[in-house]
C-alpha positions, 0 to 999 in steps of 0.5 A: 636474544633474551626473549629466546633464552626465556622461551627456552628456559620456560619450555625446559621447565614445562618438560621437567614438570610434565615428567615429574607429574607422570612419574608421580602418577606412576608411583601413586598408580603403578597400573595406569595405562592400557593393558590387554588380557593375554591369559585368564585362569580360574577354577571354571576355565583356562583360556589364552585368547586369540588377538581378536578375542582379547579383553583390553583394559585402560586404567586411568590415573583417577582410579577409574577404568574402561575396557572392551571385549570382543562384543562388550564394553565395561567401566569401573573403579579400582584402588591400589591398596598397597604395593601388592594389593589392588581392588577392582570392580566393574560398575557398568557394562553392556550385556551382549552374549559373548564367548564363555571366558569373556562372560565369566570374566564380566560376571566375576568382576560385576559381583556386588563385592569388589575383588581384591587382587594380589598384583605384580608388575614386571616390565610390561606384564601385570599379573592379578591373582586371588589365591583362594579362588585360584583366579589369575589374570595375565595382562600385557601393556600396550 
């Protein structure tokens, strides 16, 4: 009976520790998780992709990300600068010619300088925006 009680206490402690670790990661990195681009607006184009055309981005807790488009893959680094700013940069990608909006997205985020976005999270929606270039990206959490 004592061994069973010790086992139950150990299991409960590990669950509490796991939950605290996840909450800590979420506070440190509020954008972590899998997201899908639901709308993309810039001076060059406005697009709301169909499900098949959507860009998926997975922000990891170690400040790296990976993503896929309809025909390409991309990788990079990001940094949460404060409660409203996020730095985002694609460092590597495949270069198969895709749809126009997909190519614009990859081109903009592969520039030598990182893009610093204002970000806003409401429930399962993330909005990234750069006011001076009129760029706005809407994502939904998967």
